[in-house]
Backbone bond lengths (Angstrom), bond angles and torsions (degrees), N, CA, C in turn:
res aa  C-N    CA-C-N  psi(-1)  N-CA   C-N-CA  omega(-1)  CA-C   N-CA-C  phi
1 M - - - 1.470 - - 1.521 108.79 -
2 E 1.289 115.46 135.73 1.465 119.36 -179.80 1.523 110.02 -77.82
3 V 1.307 115.64 129.12 1.460 120.86 178.24 1.509 109.30 -88.25
4 P 1.335 117.90 122.83 1.464 119.39 -179.21 1.521 110.97 -62.79
5 R 1.321 115.66 141.29 1.455 120.74 178.24 1.514 109.93 -80.47
6 V 1.306 116.39 131.82 1.464 121.98 179.70 1.521 108.56 -107.25
7 T 1.322 115.94 126.52 1.470 121.02 177.79 1.516 108.81 -103.27
8 T 1.301 116.84 122.92 1.461 121.39 179.21 1.514 108.84 -94.92
9 V 1.328 116.04 126.03 1.466 121.50 178.92 1.512 108.70 -106.01
10 S 1.302 116.75 122.09 1.461 120.96 179.80 1.513 110.18 -65.96
11 A 1.335 116.52 140.81 1.467 121.09 179.97 1.524 111.47 -72.72
12 R 1.318 116.95 -19.64 1.466 119.81 -177.59 1.524 109.03 -142.85
13 R 1.303 116.51 138.18 1.452 120.06 179.11 1.527 110.39 -63.74
14 T 1.325 115.13 141.93 1.460 119.05 176.17 1.525 111.38 -106.13
15 T 1.341 116.87 -8.91 1.462 121.16 177.22 1.517 109.15 -124.93
16 G 1.317 115.08 161.39 1.457 119.12 -179.79 1.519 111.70 -76.79
17 P 1.331 116.27 171.90 1.462 120.54 179.75 1.524 110.84 -69.95
18 T 1.325 116.00 155.70 1.460 121.04 175.83 1.525 109.50 -78.57
19 P 1.328 118.43 160.60 1.470 120.38 175.57 1.519 112.41 -56.07
20 A 1.334 117.61 -35.80 1.462 120.66 179.44 1.522 111.34 -65.84
21 Q 1.342 116.65 -38.13 1.466 120.44 178.92 1.529 110.92 -67.99
22 V 1.309 116.12 -41.15 1.470 119.81 176.53 1.521 110.04 -60.77
23 A 1.322 116.97 -43.46 1.465 121.04 -179.79 1.518 111.18 -63.65
24 Q 1.341 117.27 -35.81 1.463 120.73 -179.74 1.526 111.25 -67.85
25 V 1.338 116.77 -41.02 1.466 120.14 177.37 1.524 110.15 -64.66
26 R 1.344 117.22 -41.87 1.460 120.12 178.96 1.532 110.83 -63.65
27 A 1.312 116.82 -37.65 1.469 120.18 177.96 1.522 110.74 -64.45
28 F 1.346 116.39 -40.22 1.470 119.48 177.72 1.527 110.39 -64.26
29 N 1.340 116.49 -42.03 1.462 119.62 178.59 1.528 111.53 -58.57
30 R 1.327 115.95 -44.20 1.470 119.32 179.42 1.520 110.99 -64.02
31 F 1.331 116.16 -40.24 1.461 120.67 179.36 1.529 110.64 -62.08
32 Y 1.336 116.92 -50.93 1.462 119.15 -172.20 1.526 111.81 -72.52
33 T 1.328 117.94 -37.24 1.467 118.32 177.85 1.529 110.91 -64.26
34 N 1.319 117.18 -32.75 1.466 119.55 174.31 1.521 110.97 -67.71
35 V 1.336 116.15 -41.65 1.468 120.69 -177.07 1.526 111.39 -60.35
36 I 1.326 117.65 -43.15 1.468 119.58 -175.77 1.529 112.86 -96.36
37 G 1.334 117.39 5.44 1.456 120.04 171.60 1.503 115.55 77.07
38 V 1.345 117.76 27.35 1.460 120.15 -179.69 1.525 111.68 -62.91
39 L 1.335 117.17 -30.23 1.460 120.34 -176.37 1.524 113.26 -82.91
40 H 1.335 116.94 -4.88 1.456 118.96 176.26 1.525 109.00 -68.11
41 G 1.298 117.00 151.64 1.455 119.85 179.53 1.518 111.89 -59.48
42 M 1.317 116.86 -42.41 1.456 122.45 178.52 1.527 108.17 -119.87
43 Y 1.315 116.37 146.68 1.458 121.70 -174.46 1.523 110.56 -89.95
44 L 1.339 116.25 131.03 1.470 122.99 177.35 1.529 111.95 56.80
45 D 1.346 116.51 31.03 1.459 122.68 178.76 1.527 112.78 59.34
46 L 1.323 115.42 27.86 1.466 121.65 173.93 1.531 108.11 -113.43
47 P 1.328 118.32 159.75 1.473 120.37 -173.98 1.525 114.00 -78.20
48 Y 1.360 116.81 46.42 1.454 121.47 -179.61 1.524 109.13 -137.25
49 T 1.318 115.71 144.81 1.455 120.27 171.21 1.522 108.48 -75.55
50 V 1.333 116.37 172.38 1.465 120.29 177.24 1.528 110.81 -59.21
51 T 1.332 116.09 -43.54 1.468 119.69 -179.44 1.530 110.71 -63.49
52 E 1.322 117.46 -44.39 1.464 120.34 179.24 1.528 110.73 -62.29
53 G 1.324 116.06 -40.03 1.458 119.24 178.39 1.511 111.92 -62.26
54 R 1.338 116.72 -39.78 1.462 119.85 179.57 1.522 111.47 -67.98
55 V 1.318 117.67 -41.32 1.462 120.69 178.03 1.529 110.05 -61.79
56 L 1.331 116.63 -45.14 1.461 120.41 179.42 1.525 110.69 -61.48
57 F 1.326 116.66 -40.69 1.464 121.48 179.02 1.524 111.02 -60.76
58 E 1.348 116.96 -44.79 1.460 120.05 -177.63 1.528 111.46 -66.79
59 I 1.326 117.56 -38.66 1.469 119.62 177.41 1.529 109.60 -64.91
60 A 1.336 116.30 -40.58 1.464 120.59 -176.33 1.511 112.37 -66.21
61 R 1.332 117.65 -29.24 1.461 119.73 -177.28 1.517 112.19 -61.74
62 G 1.334 116.87 -33.22 1.454 118.60 179.39 1.514 113.64 -112.61
63 G 1.351 116.78 -8.71 1.459 120.44 -176.75 1.517 112.20 82.04
64 T 1.349 115.93 -28.70 1.458 123.50 176.94 1.518 107.64 -139.96
65 A 1.329 117.35 142.03 1.463 120.08 178.96 1.519 109.71 -140.50
66 D 1.322 115.57 137.67 1.454 121.71 174.87 1.528 108.70 -76.96
67 V 1.331 117.45 135.10 1.460 121.08 -176.25 1.528 111.20 -61.33
68 T 1.328 116.66 -41.05 1.466 119.55 179.56 1.518 110.77 -63.18
69 W 1.327 115.98 -42.35 1.469 119.26 178.83 1.527 110.92 -63.75
70 L 1.331 117.18 -41.51 1.458 119.79 178.07 1.529 111.11 -58.64
71 R 1.306 115.65 -47.33 1.461 119.84 -177.45 1.526 111.36 -62.52
72 Q 1.324 116.01 -43.83 1.460 119.00 -176.86 1.524 112.31 -74.34
73 S 1.321 117.44 -41.04 1.467 119.49 -176.31 1.520 111.56 -70.98
74 L 1.340 117.47 -30.81 1.464 120.87 179.36 1.527 112.45 -95.21
75 D 1.334 117.03 -5.27 1.465 121.96 -178.35 1.533 110.09 51.70
76 I 1.333 115.13 51.68 1.459 121.62 -175.37 1.528 109.31 -113.00
77 D 1.304 116.89 143.17 1.451 121.94 178.27 1.526 110.35 -58.79
78 A 1.341 116.53 136.22 1.467 120.75 -176.19 1.522 112.08 -60.11
79 G 1.343 116.62 -40.56 1.459 119.65 179.56 1.517 112.08 -66.66
80 Y 1.326 116.16 -39.95 1.462 120.20 178.83 1.521 110.52 -65.27
81 L 1.352 116.50 -44.07 1.464 119.63 178.39 1.526 110.40 -60.77
82 S 1.324 117.44 -40.01 1.460 120.51 179.22 1.524 110.88 -61.17
83 R 1.338 117.44 -40.62 1.469 120.33 178.69 1.526 110.91 -65.66
84 V 1.326 116.40 -39.83 1.469 120.14 178.21 1.522 110.23 -61.83
85 L 1.326 116.55 -44.22 1.463 119.95 -178.28 1.528 111.74 -68.36
86 R 1.338 116.97 -34.96 1.473 119.24 175.60 1.532 110.25 -64.48
87 H 1.322 116.06 -38.84 1.465 120.24 176.45 1.524 109.90 -60.75
88 F 1.326 116.68 -45.98 1.471 120.49 179.68 1.526 111.21 -62.86
89 E 1.334 116.33 -40.94 1.470 119.71 178.06 1.517 110.66 -61.97
90 A 1.328 117.00 -44.52 1.465 121.02 -178.90 1.520 111.28 -61.96
91 D 1.343 116.29 -32.47 1.462 120.90 178.82 1.527 112.80 -86.40
92 G 1.331 116.50 0.13 1.467 119.98 177.99 1.515 113.83 75.02
93 L 1.348 117.11 24.51 1.465 119.81 -177.55 1.529 113.08 -91.04
94 V 1.339 116.38 -28.13 1.456 119.88 -177.49 1.516 110.31 -138.27
95 T 1.331 114.64 162.66 1.462 121.64 169.57 1.521 107.37 -128.66
96 R 1.332 115.99 154.30 1.471 120.89 179.53 1.516 108.99 -109.90
97 H 1.340 115.15 143.57 1.469 120.89 -178.29 1.517 109.21 -143.77
98 R 1.320 116.44 146.54 1.448 120.63 170.28 1.520 108.91 -72.14
99 S 1.321 116.76 139.30 1.453 120.60 179.90 1.522 110.40 -61.13
100 A 1.325 116.14 138.18 1.466 120.62 179.02 1.520 111.32 -68.71
101 T 1.337 117.47 -20.64 1.460 121.41 -177.55 1.515 113.40 -101.93
102 D 1.330 117.94 -16.56 1.461 121.53 -178.85 1.528 108.14 -154.71
103 A 1.327 116.04 104.96 1.466 121.08 -173.97 1.523 112.56 -64.28
104 R 1.339 117.37 -15.31 1.463 119.61 178.89 1.522 111.99 -79.78
105 R 1.308 117.44 -12.18 1.453 120.57 -174.99 1.530 109.73 -106.29
106 Q 1.316 115.60 153.04 1.458 121.81 -175.20 1.524 110.33 -120.93
107 E 1.317 115.77 133.41 1.455 121.48 178.00 1.527 110.02 -109.66
108 I 1.321 115.31 146.48 1.454 122.38 178.04 1.520 107.89 -112.57
109 R 1.326 116.68 127.94 1.466 120.96 -179.54 1.523 109.97 -122.57
110 L 1.315 115.67 140.09 1.457 120.04 177.18 1.519 110.96 -75.51
111 T 1.304 116.02 141.60 1.462 121.33 169.21 1.532 108.36 -86.77
112 D 1.315 117.36 178.14 1.470 120.23 175.25 1.526 110.44 -59.26
113 A 1.342 115.75 -40.11 1.469 119.58 177.95 1.521 110.80 -64.90
114 G 1.340 116.54 -37.22 1.460 120.53 178.29 1.513 112.07 -65.96
115 R 1.338 116.33 -40.28 1.469 119.53 177.89 1.528 110.80 -65.26
116 S 1.316 116.63 -38.65 1.467 120.10 177.71 1.523 111.08 -65.18
117 A 1.348 116.18 -42.39 1.466 119.94 179.27 1.521 111.17 -64.49
118 A 1.333 116.54 -41.92 1.460 120.25 179.39 1.525 111.05 -65.07
119 A 1.339 116.68 -39.70 1.465 120.18 179.13 1.524 110.65 -65.58
120 E 1.333 117.03 -39.53 1.464 120.69 177.95 1.525 110.85 -65.62
121 L 1.322 116.42 -43.01 1.461 120.94 177.74 1.527 110.67 -60.68
122 D 1.326 116.36 -45.20 1.458 120.86 -179.21 1.523 110.88 -64.27
123 A 1.328 116.68 -43.61 1.470 120.15 -179.05 1.533 110.85 -62.76
124 R 1.330 116.65 -40.86 1.470 118.97 179.86 1.532 111.39 -68.70
125 A 1.338 116.61 -36.69 1.465 119.48 178.00 1.526 110.42 -65.36
126 V 1.328 116.64 -42.98 1.467 120.18 177.56 1.523 110.15 -61.16
127 G 1.335 116.55 -43.97 1.461 120.01 179.33 1.514 112.07 -63.68
128 Q 1.338 116.44 -40.83 1.460 120.26 179.85 1.520 111.77 -62.36
129 I 1.335 116.37 -47.44 1.471 119.44 -178.45 1.522 110.60 -69.74
130 G 1.330 117.09 -36.59 1.463 119.34 176.51 1.516 111.79 -60.40
131 A 1.342 116.47 -43.31 1.467 120.32 178.12 1.526 111.18 -67.84
132 L 1.331 116.70 -36.51 1.458 121.09 179.96 1.527 111.47 -63.83
133 L 1.317 116.14 -41.57 1.462 119.63 -178.59 1.520 111.52 -70.41
134 G 1.332 115.71 -41.19 1.458 120.18 175.59 1.516 112.78 46.73
135 D 1.338 116.92 -118.91 1.457 122.10 -179.98 1.528 112.37 -96.32
136 V 1.329 117.45 16.80 1.462 121.44 -179.54 1.524 110.38 -66.73
137 D 1.326 116.79 143.12 1.469 121.49 172.41 1.524 107.09 -73.78
138 C 1.334 117.06 105.83 1.468 120.75 -170.15 1.522 113.69 -72.21
139 A 1.328 117.78 -29.43 1.469 120.00 -173.20 1.522 112.72 -58.27
140 P 1.343 119.80 -54.59 1.471 118.11 -179.83 1.529 112.60 -67.01
141 L 1.334 116.63 -31.62 1.461 119.69 178.55 1.524 110.36 -64.11
142 L 1.332 117.13 -46.13 1.459 120.87 -179.81 1.522 111.39 -68.31
143 D 1.336 116.92 -34.70 1.463 119.59 174.95 1.522 110.58 -61.36
144 A 1.337 116.28 -42.18 1.468 120.12 178.89 1.524 110.71 -63.93
145 M 1.334 117.10 -39.65 1.464 120.59 178.03 1.526 111.02 -64.43
146 R 1.332 115.44 -38.96 1.469 119.02 178.08 1.522 110.62 -63.61
147 V 1.324 116.85 -42.55 1.467 120.66 179.15 1.527 110.45 -61.83
148 I 1.334 116.15 -43.74 1.472 119.86 178.71 1.525 110.12 -60.83
149 T 1.331 116.16 -46.81 1.463 120.78 -178.30 1.523 111.10 -60.34
150 E 1.338 116.34 -48.35 1.460 119.52 -177.87 1.523 111.85 -68.74
151 S 1.335 117.24 -38.07 1.466 120.72 -178.46 1.521 112.05 -66.44
152 L 1.335 116.41 -33.28 1.460 120.51 -177.42 1.519 112.62 -96.63
153 G 1.324 116.79 8.64 1.451 119.59 171.84 1.496 115.91 96.69
154 G 1.319 119.18 9.31 1.463 120.82 178.30 1.505 111.82 64.95
155 T 1.342 116.75 -152.65 1.456 122.40 179.53 1.510 110.06 -90.64
156 A 1.337 116.24 179.83 1.466 120.29 177.06 1.515 110.95 -60.41
157 Q 1.339 118.52 -24.04 1.453 121.83 178.74 1.527 111.87 -81.49
158 G 1.332 117.86 -5.78 1.437 120.44 176.62 1.506 113.75 94.06
159 S 1.334 118.92 -5.24 1.455 121.33 177.71 1.511 108.44 -156.90
160 P 1.334 117.74 151.53 1.459 119.25 -177.57 1.516 111.74 -65.80
161 V 1.311 116.77 141.76 1.454 121.58 178.83 1.520 109.26 -85.70
162 P 1.343 118.16 129.80 1.461 119.66 179.84 1.519 112.09 -63.76
163 D 1.323 115.26 162.32 1.461 121.49 175.50 1.521 107.94 -78.11
164 L 1.336 116.40 101.82 1.467 120.30 -175.53 1.517 112.39 -76.21
165 A 1.341 117.86 -5.93 1.458 119.88 175.12 1.525 111.13 -79.67
166 S 1.337 116.52 -13.70 1.456 120.41 -178.14 1.519 110.66 -69.39
167 T 1.333 116.49 141.37 1.465 121.00 176.77 1.518 110.99 -88.90
168 E 1.339 117.49 1.25 1.452 121.40 -177.00 1.534 111.43 -113.41
169 R 1.312 117.24 31.36 1.451 121.25 177.15 1.518 110.18 -61.55
170 V 1.321 116.43 141.70 1.458 122.17 176.00 1.521 107.88 -112.73
171 V 1.331 116.28 114.30 1.462 122.10 179.59 1.517 108.41 -106.53
172 T 1.329 116.90 124.26 1.464 121.14 -179.00 1.516 110.05 -132.81
173 L 1.338 115.63 152.55 1.457 122.95 171.00 1.523 106.84 -118.04
174 R 1.317 116.68 129.15 1.456 120.67 -178.58 1.521 109.81 -135.06
175 P 1.339 117.92 155.85 1.474 120.66 176.04 1.527 111.19 -64.42
176 L 1.315 116.28 159.79 1.455 121.42 179.14 1.525 110.73 -61.53
177 A 1.328 115.46 142.70 1.457 122.59 176.38 1.521 108.49 -125.25
178 I 1.327 116.67 175.36 1.462 121.17 179.23 1.536 109.96 -57.87
179 G 1.307 115.96 131.39 1.461 121.80 -179.78 1.513 114.06 97.31
180 D 1.335 117.37 -18.95 1.468 119.76 -175.47 1.528 112.69 -69.41
181 L 1.334 117.79 -36.54 1.463 119.26 -179.34 1.531 110.86 -63.15
182 G 1.320 116.76 -38.06 1.455 120.11 176.46 1.519 111.42 -64.76
183 W 1.339 116.53 -40.20 1.471 120.60 177.88 1.528 110.38 -63.54
184 I 1.330 116.94 -43.51 1.469 120.87 -179.36 1.527 110.28 -60.20
185 L 1.326 117.13 -43.47 1.465 120.38 -179.97 1.520 110.96 -64.52
186 Q 1.329 117.06 -46.82 1.464 120.39 -178.12 1.524 111.77 -62.39
187 R 1.322 117.11 -42.82 1.463 120.08 -177.19 1.525 111.27 -71.17
188 H 1.343 118.36 -37.76 1.458 119.78 176.84 1.528 110.59 -62.63
189 G 1.327 117.19 -49.03 1.451 119.92 -179.17 1.516 112.49 -60.13
190 T 1.343 116.12 -44.20 1.461 120.77 -177.18 1.519 112.50 -69.63
191 L 1.327 117.48 -48.31 1.460 120.59 -174.04 1.526 112.69 -69.28
192 Y 1.336 117.52 -42.07 1.457 118.40 -177.58 1.530 111.29 -70.70
193 A 1.326 117.25 -29.63 1.461 119.34 173.66 1.524 110.43 -67.67
194 A 1.344 116.72 -42.86 1.460 120.57 -177.23 1.518 112.37 -71.20
195 E 1.325 117.91 -39.71 1.466 120.87 -171.69 1.520 113.36 -91.56
196 F 1.342 117.33 -29.45 1.462 119.17 -174.83 1.523 113.72 -126.78
197 G 1.325 116.74 -3.43 1.454 119.60 179.07 1.517 113.92 74.45
198 W 1.342 117.87 19.60 1.461 120.29 179.50 1.520 109.66 -69.87
199 D 1.324 116.86 143.52 1.460 120.23 -174.57 1.529 111.64 -89.37
200 A 1.345 115.50 -172.56 1.466 120.66 -172.99 1.521 113.43 -66.13
201 T 1.343 118.15 -17.21 1.469 118.63 179.32 1.522 111.71 -66.32
202 F 1.337 117.43 -23.93 1.464 119.14 175.68 1.524 110.51 -68.45
203 E 1.327 116.90 -40.14 1.462 119.86 177.24 1.527 110.33 -62.97
204 V 1.333 116.76 -39.00 1.465 120.73 176.53 1.526 110.20 -62.73
205 F 1.334 117.05 -43.14 1.458 122.52 177.82 1.535 110.87 -58.35
206 C 1.336 116.23 -46.99 1.469 120.04 178.66 1.528 111.28 -65.15
207 A 1.336 116.28 -38.03 1.462 120.06 179.71 1.521 111.02 -61.35
208 Q 1.328 116.96 -37.67 1.464 120.20 178.28 1.529 111.14 -65.86
209 I 1.343 116.27 -41.88 1.471 120.25 177.84 1.520 110.21 -62.17
210 I 1.336 115.91 -45.09 1.458 120.70 -177.47 1.523 110.96 -67.31
211 A 1.336 116.98 -37.69 1.461 120.11 178.97 1.528 111.96 -64.35
212 E 1.336 116.46 -31.61 1.469 120.89 -179.81 1.524 112.72 -77.94
213 Y 1.336 117.14 -21.75 1.461 120.44 -170.63 1.531 113.97 -59.85
214 P 1.336 120.85 -49.18 1.468 119.03 -178.40 1.527 113.20 -58.56
215 A 1.347 116.91 -40.58 1.463 119.75 179.59 1.521 110.81 -67.37
216 L 1.344 116.65 -41.41 1.469 119.61 177.16 1.525 110.87 -58.90
217 R 1.309 116.32 -42.26 1.467 119.76 -178.99 1.521 110.99 -67.54
218 D 1.332 116.93 -39.53 1.465 119.99 179.67 1.525 111.63 -66.54
219 R 1.345 116.07 -37.83 1.472 120.16 -178.71 1.520 112.77 -76.81
220 N 1.316 116.69 -19.27 1.474 120.78 -174.64 1.527 109.69 -130.18
221 P 1.332 117.98 70.10 1.473 120.14 -178.35 1.526 112.06 -55.72
222 G 1.331 115.61 129.33 1.456 120.45 178.33 1.513 114.96 78.09
223 R 1.346 117.46 3.48 1.464 119.89 -175.84 1.529 112.70 -125.57
224 A 1.322 116.89 9.80 1.467 122.11 175.16 1.520 107.84 -144.36
225 E 1.327 115.85 131.06 1.462 119.96 -177.59 1.519 109.12 -157.44
226 G 1.311 114.97 159.22 1.461 121.26 176.52 1.511 109.91 -139.22
227 W 1.338 115.86 159.34 1.466 120.75 -175.85 1.523 110.57 -139.53
228 I 1.313 114.63 151.00 1.454 123.39 171.86 1.525 108.01 -115.25
229 A 1.332 116.93 130.71 1.462 121.34 170.97 1.520 107.85 -90.81
230 E 1.324 116.75 134.44 1.454 122.18 178.39 1.519 110.37 -122.70
231 V 1.311 116.24 143.57 1.465 123.00 172.11 1.519 106.80 -117.30
232 D 1.330 115.63 114.61 1.467 121.14 -176.24 1.523 111.67 52.37
233 G 1.343 115.51 39.99 1.451 120.80 176.52 1.510 115.84 82.94
234 V 1.330 118.30 0.12 1.468 122.33 -178.60 1.530 109.24 -102.93
235 P 1.345 119.21 127.51 1.469 120.67 178.59 1.520 111.51 -55.92
236 A 1.333 115.53 130.74 1.465 119.97 -175.31 1.521 112.73 -133.99
237 G 1.329 119.02 -5.51 1.450 120.21 -179.14 1.514 111.45 -176.61
238 S 1.344 115.05 170.35 1.463 119.85 -178.23 1.510 110.85 -153.43
239 V 1.332 114.98 161.69 1.460 122.10 170.03 1.525 107.72 -164.33
240 C 1.333 116.79 154.37 1.467 121.92 175.75 1.522 109.53 -134.59
241 C 1.317 115.41 151.36 1.462 122.61 173.89 1.521 107.35 -126.76
242 V 1.352 117.47 124.25 1.459 122.34 -177.93 1.522 109.26 -138.45
243 P 1.335 118.27 163.93 1.467 119.35 172.27 1.519 110.02 -63.34
244 D 1.327 116.93 145.56 1.465 120.96 -179.80 1.522 108.96 -84.71
245 D 1.328 115.76 91.41 1.462 119.88 -178.24 1.516 112.67 -68.64
246 D 1.341 117.04 -13.79 1.463 119.94 177.61 1.521 111.71 -78.04
247 S 1.324 116.90 -9.75 1.456 121.74 -177.48 1.526 109.87 -104.24
248 P 1.337 118.28 141.89 1.466 120.03 175.53 1.527 111.90 -67.34
249 D 1.331 116.06 -13.41 1.467 120.98 -178.78 1.524 109.65 -114.25
250 S 1.348 116.41 50.64 1.464 120.23 -175.33 1.526 112.51 -66.26
251 D 1.333 117.68 -18.18 1.466 119.30 176.98 1.528 111.36 -66.89
252 N 1.338 115.88 -26.91 1.463 119.78 -176.60 1.526 113.44 -110.32
253 R 1.318 118.01 -8.77 1.467 120.09 -176.80 1.530 110.37 -119.10
254 A 1.339 115.38 127.73 1.465 121.74 176.57 1.516 109.50 -100.69
255 R 1.328 115.72 163.25 1.460 121.16 176.69 1.524 108.95 -130.02
256 L 1.336 116.13 129.50 1.463 122.49 174.96 1.528 107.96 -87.55
257 R 1.348 115.99 131.84 1.457 119.95 -177.49 1.529 111.24 -138.87
258 L 1.336 114.54 156.72 1.468 123.71 167.34 1.531 113.33 60.88
259 L 1.336 116.94 36.77 1.467 119.47 173.77 1.520 109.07 -71.81
260 L 1.313 115.71 129.69 1.465 121.49 179.30 1.520 109.16 -153.00
261 V 1.353 115.71 141.46 1.467 121.51 172.10 1.524 107.22 -132.19
262 E 1.322 117.07 128.48 1.456 121.69 179.66 1.532 110.38 -61.17
263 P 1.341 117.68 143.61 1.476 120.01 -179.76 1.518 113.19 -54.10
264 W 1.337 117.77 -40.68 1.462 119.72 -177.16 1.524 112.75 -69.56
265 A 1.348 117.62 -16.50 1.466 121.03 -177.68 1.527 112.57 -103.10
266 R 1.327 118.13 2.51 1.465 119.74 -179.15 1.520 110.03 -72.54
267 G 1.304 115.62 146.56 1.456 120.83 -175.46 1.517 112.81 96.89
268 L 1.335 117.28 -3.96 1.462 121.12 179.22 1.528 112.27 -98.42
269 G 1.334 117.30 1.18 1.459 120.40 179.63 1.516 114.08 80.23
270 L 1.335 117.29 16.36 1.459 119.61 -176.63 1.522 112.11 -66.66
271 G 1.342 117.45 -38.97 1.453 119.97 -179.81 1.507 111.85 -58.18
272 G 1.329 116.76 -46.37 1.453 120.64 178.76 1.511 112.40 -64.23
273 R 1.324 117.03 -39.56 1.463 120.53 -179.62 1.529 111.30 -67.06
274 L 1.332 116.57 -39.92 1.463 119.65 178.39 1.533 111.06 -65.19
275 V 1.326 116.95 -43.86 1.460 120.06 179.14 1.529 110.42 -64.87
276 D 1.320 117.76 -42.27 1.472 120.48 177.90 1.525 111.49 -60.30
277 R 1.344 116.78 -40.83 1.462 119.33 178.65 1.528 110.48 -62.71
278 C 1.317 115.55 -40.69 1.456 120.79 178.47 1.535 111.15 -62.98
279 L 1.333 116.93 -44.27 1.465 120.99 -179.78 1.525 111.40 -65.22
280 N 1.313 117.39 -43.07 1.468 120.54 179.56 1.523 111.00 -62.89
281 F 1.342 115.88 -41.29 1.462 119.36 178.03 1.528 110.47 -62.66
282 A 1.340 116.93 -44.41 1.464 120.89 -178.16 1.525 111.04 -61.72
283 R 1.329 116.75 -40.12 1.472 119.53 177.37 1.522 110.69 -63.01
284 E 1.340 115.47 -48.09 1.459 119.77 -177.64 1.529 111.75 -64.69
285 A 1.336 116.36 -28.83 1.462 120.43 179.15 1.523 112.40 -79.37
286 G 1.337 117.31 -8.33 1.459 120.85 175.07 1.509 115.80 95.08
287 Y 1.327 117.70 12.13 1.463 119.57 176.66 1.528 110.05 -72.41
288 A 1.336 115.56 151.45 1.465 120.57 178.75 1.522 112.11 -93.28
289 D 1.326 116.94 -30.96 1.462 120.57 178.22 1.520 109.47 -152.18
290 I 1.333 115.29 175.02 1.459 120.94 -175.88 1.514 109.25 -145.26
291 V 1.338 117.40 144.09 1.455 122.76 -179.06 1.525 108.89 -129.20
292 L 1.325 115.56 166.85 1.457 121.53 175.22 1.517 109.34 -155.03
293 L 1.331 115.46 154.86 1.462 122.43 174.71 1.515 108.67 -106.30
294 T 1.332 116.56 134.83 1.467 120.89 174.08 1.524 108.24 -148.02
295 Y 1.328 116.26 -175.87 1.458 121.23 -179.27 1.517 109.32 -132.96
296 D 1.332 115.45 153.35 1.460 119.39 -173.60 1.519 112.89 -64.56
297 Q 1.333 118.91 -18.94 1.464 120.78 176.59 1.533 111.85 -65.06
298 L 1.316 117.42 -25.14 1.465 121.26 -169.90 1.528 110.44 -90.69
299 A 1.321 115.47 69.48 1.463 121.00 -173.83 1.524 112.28 -64.52
300 A 1.326 117.83 -40.96 1.468 119.99 -178.08 1.523 110.67 -64.36
301 A 1.337 117.23 -42.86 1.466 119.96 178.61 1.528 110.47 -64.07
302 R 1.332 116.33 -38.60 1.456 119.75 179.95 1.527 111.28 -60.54
303 R 1.331 117.34 -38.34 1.464 120.11 178.54 1.527 110.92 -64.71
304 V 1.324 116.94 -36.92 1.466 120.64 177.31 1.525 109.72 -64.28
305 Y 1.330 117.28 -44.43 1.469 120.70 -179.76 1.535 111.37 -63.73
306 Q 1.320 115.63 -43.10 1.466 118.73 179.44 1.523 111.29 -62.59
307 A 1.326 116.32 -42.11 1.466 120.06 178.99 1.521 111.43 -63.31
308 A 1.329 116.92 -27.10 1.469 120.78 -179.65 1.523 112.16 -88.53
309 G 1.336 117.47 3.71 1.465 120.31 175.07 1.512 115.32 96.20
310 F 1.321 118.87 6.82 1.465 120.56 176.90 1.533 109.86 -75.12
311 H 1.320 116.21 152.30 1.465 121.62 174.96 1.524 108.55 -129.23
312 L 1.338 116.00 152.38 1.454 121.43 179.81 1.517 108.75 -71.24
313 D 1.342 115.87 120.51 1.462 121.34 -176.17 1.528 111.69 -100.12
314 A 1.329 117.32 -34.72 1.467 120.56 -179.14 1.522 108.88 -158.39
315 E 1.337 115.96 152.78 1.463 121.31 -179.62 1.509 109.14 -150.95
316 H 1.336 116.09 140.11 1.454 120.43 178.81 1.522 109.68 -154.27
317 P 1.343 117.59 144.46 1.467 120.00 178.24 1.530 110.04 -73.07
318 E 1.313 115.76 144.29 1.459 119.68 176.50 1.528 109.39 -157.88
319 E 1.325 115.01 160.17 1.458 121.16 172.60 1.519 107.29 -100.50
320 A 1.324 116.28 116.61 1.463 120.78 -176.30 1.518 109.72 -143.01
321 F 1.317 116.55 136.56 1.457 123.46 173.88 1.536 112.31 57.24
322 G 1.336 114.36 34.53 1.455 119.68 179.27 1.511 114.32 79.42
323 Q 1.331 117.95 14.19 1.468 122.24 -176.66 1.531 110.30 -129.99
324 L 1.323 115.76 152.61 1.463 121.17 168.67 1.518 107.41 -98.08
325 M 1.337 117.31 113.56 1.463 121.75 -173.45 1.516 109.82 -141.50
326 N 1.313 114.70 174.46 1.451 121.14 170.05 1.519 108.57 -102.35
327 G 1.335 115.90 118.00 1.453 120.30 172.39 1.527 108.76 -75.98
328 Q 1.324 117.08 138.41 1.458 120.93 -175.51 1.532 110.53 -130.50
329 T 1.318 115.84 139.30 1.457 122.27 170.42 1.519 108.20 -109.14
330 W 1.315 116.26 123.55 1.451 122.42 176.24 1.519 108.90 -112.44
331 A 1.321 116.70 147.64 1.467 120.17 -175.20 1.520 109.78 -148.56
332 R 1.312 115.03 163.09 1.470 121.34 171.18 1.523 109.05 -161.09
333 A 1.308 114.03 153.28 1.471 120.41 174.81 1.525 108.83 -79.24
334 L 1.315 115.28 154.19 1.453 120.18 178.48 1.521 111.84 -107.34
């Protein structure tokens, strides 16, 4: 009997690319940059370079952007970003403000003219890509783009950001799966450092919470759970509900932990949906009330908690994560 030959394909290359492969990638780069007009002096026939257009797009996605976050997420030189922002200020597209939560940080906000410019840029980009696709079979093309994105490591956030201009976004909340705890830790450490200047001790703090979660869930069946919010299949937020082991009445008191929403997904109501899921779970699990720890710097999160019916229960000044802040306990009955 003939034994079928089995070919084993390595999951990861052990050697570098050949010169021919490098040349092929460079040829594709030249082709695509020509197709979308990257080499034109101005992008999409508007008075902005490609880099300026991207910066404007990122600010427009949230309406406000932290300068440190912009620099890190776009991997752009600080001096170059400063020149771009001065150009935008001179054109009346943006204004600069000191952060209300940290005077050392600077926020960039779009003006009405900036919102109009961003909308025009977005509309022209949509029109350009729509015309480019034309009668092309999009399915294999998009599959190839996905392979390229995943093979080269995705974005700085670790996964491609969905097109938030689409009216067909799919927002889902699902229970934690394998790999999610690692994602939650990485995103908390990265985002809080970028947005608030918190140091590595915050990542250690989150790591301790995450390390405790599996044991808490095993010891309390049906009374500890976590969720990931996804936008078009891309992780965009998280939250967990666990027994409050800091309370002598942990059988009746739950604790909300690890709430996070990615900057690109803010404005979609994910924070409220994650908190609501946590509250509904806590009620169904039989808890009488729920508490959470936060800090006064986190104004956006505080608004989500207030909208969900939480009230400030206690507050005290402390030095945490390299910052002088007020630690806050918020609570509500279920």
